[in-house]
C-alpha positions in Angstrom: 0.0 0.0 0.0 1.2 3.5 -0.8 1.4 6.2 1.8 2.0 9.7 0.4 4.2 11.6 2.8 4.9 15.2 3.5 8.3 16.4 4.4 8.7 18.5 7.5 11.4 21.1 8.1 14.7 20.5 9.9 14.5 16.7 10.0 11.5 16.6 12.2 10.3 13.4 10.4 7.7 12.7 7.9 3.9 12.6 8.3 1.4 11.0 6.0 -0.6 13.0 3.4 -3.8 11.8 5.1 -2.6 13.3 8.4 -1.6 16.5 6.7 -5.0 17.1 5.0 -6.7 17.2 8.4 -4.5 20.1 9.8 -5.1 23.8 9.1 -1.8 24.4 7.4 0.7 22.1 5.6 4.2 21.8 7.1 7.0 23.3 5.1 9.7 21.6 3.2 13.0 22.8 4.6 14.7 23.2 1.2 13.1 26.3 -0.5 15.5 26.6 -3.5 12.6 26.9 -6.0 11.1 30.0 -4.6 12.2 33.4 -6.0 9.6 35.7 -4.3 11.0 39.0 -3.0 7.7 40.1 -1.6 8.0 40.0 2.3 4.3 39.7 2.8 4.3 36.3 1.1 6.0 33.5 3.0 8.7 31.8 1.0 8.4 28.3 2.6 7.6 25.4 0.3 5.2 22.6 0.9 6.0 19.1 -0.3 4.3 15.8 -0.6 5.8 12.6 -1.8 4.9 9.0 -2.3 6.6 5.8 -3.5 4.8 2.8 -5.1 5.4 -0.2 -7.3 4.4 0.3 -10.9 0.7 -0.2 -11.4 -1.5 1.7 -13.8 -4.2 1.8 -11.1 -2.0 4.2 -9.1 -2.3 6.9 -11.8 -5.9 7.9 -10.8 -5.0 7.7 -7.1 -2.0 10.1 -7.7 -4.2 12.6 -9.6 -6.7 12.7 -6.6 -3.9 12.9 -4.1 -2.1 15.7 -5.9 -5.4 17.6 -6.5 -6.2 17.5 -2.8 -2.7 18.6 -1.9 -2.8 21.5 -4.3 -6.1 22.7 -2.8 -4.5 22.7 0.6 -1.7 24.8 -0.7 -4.2 27.2 -2.3 -2.8 26.7 -5.8 -5.2 28.3 -8.3 -7.6 26.0 -10.1 -6.2 26.6 -13.7 -2.7 25.8 -12.5 -3.8 22.9 -10.4 -5.5 21.4 -13.5 -2.3 21.5 -15.5 -0.3 20.1 -12.7 -2.7 17.2 -12.2 -2.6 16.5 -16.0 1.2 16.5 -15.9 1.2 14.2 -12.9 -1.0 11.8 -14.8 1.3 11.8 -17.8 4.6 11.5 -15.9 3.4 8.8 -13.5 1.9 6.8 -16.5 5.2 7.2 -18.3 7.2 5.9 -15.3 4.8 3.0 -14.8 4.8 1.9 -18.4 8.5 2.7 -19.4 10.2 2.8 -16.0 11.8 0.1 -13.9 11.2 -0.6 -10.2 9.7 1.6 -7.6 8.1 5.0 -8.7 8.6 8.0 -6.6 6.3 11.1 -7.1 7.2 14.3 -5.4 5.3 17.6 -5.5 6.8 20.9 -4.2 4.7 24.0 -4.0 6.6 27.2 -3.4 5.3 30.8 -3.6 5.7 31.0 -7.4 6.5 27.5 -8.7 4.9 24.0 -8.5 7.5 21.4 -9.3 6.6 17.8 -10.1 9.4 15.1 -9.9 8.9 11.5 -10.9 11.7 9.0 -10.5 12.2 5.3 -11.2 15.2 3.1 -11.9 15.3 3.3 -15.7 18.4 5.2 -16.7 17.0 6.1 -20.1 15.6 9.7 -20.2 12.0 10.5 -21.3 12.0 11.9 -24.8 9.6 13.8 -27.0 8.1 11.6 -29.6 5.9 12.0 -32.6 2.9 9.7 -32.2 1.0 8.4 -35.2 -2.5 10.0 -35.6 -4.1 6.7 -34.7 -1.6 5.7 -32.0 -2.8 5.0 -28.5 0.3 6.3 -26.8 3.4 8.5 -27.3 1.9 11.9 -26.5 2.6 12.2 -22.8 5.9 14.0 -22.7 4.9 16.2 -25.6 1.8 17.2 -23.6 4.0 17.9 -20.5 6.2 20.0 -22.7 3.2 22.0 -24.0 1.5 22.7 -20.7 4.4 23.2 -18.3 6.8 26.1 -18.1 9.9 23.9 -18.0 10.7 20.2 -18.0 13.7 17.9 -18.2 14.6 14.2 -17.9 17.9 13.0 -16.7 16.9 9.4 -17.0 15.9 8.2 -13.6 14.2 11.6 -12.9 11.7 13.5 -15.0 10.5 16.8 -13.7 8.4 19.8 -14.8 7.5 23.1 -13.3 4.5 25.4 -13.4 4.9 29.1 -12.5 2.0 30.4 -10.5 0.7 32.7 -7.7 -1.1 31.2 -4.8 -4.8 31.9 -4.6 -6.1 34.3 -2.0 -7.6 33.0 1.1 
């Protein structure tokens, strides 16, 4: 069974995503290297959620739901959240179908960036492909390229980023 986890600052341990959803504010990820906000009224702490699971296409829908709930807790705007959830679906599917071994999904939400990272044990990087018009696959990474602000694959890790501003509230 998979248990999404949220990282807590300064090595205070890891709590489950289910536990985090019930609290008023998500705990911060100590490493905030993705935030570039210079506005002092906006906190620069990042929020992170991660999970690891064995390859199973049934996990794709579960990850979409988990990430959607996490993004709502982090007050990510609906249009950005929809793009992030779609990218999660494509990257997790790609790791399950083409990867090797355990899949790790990590989402980091900073003040101005949502970063998705998916890792597995396949050393071959994800690549942009041209799918045939009637092909049933081959469009995932092209879709991630089209909807995200940046993406890259080093082989074992494929990541993408979405620039955003947190919703008010």
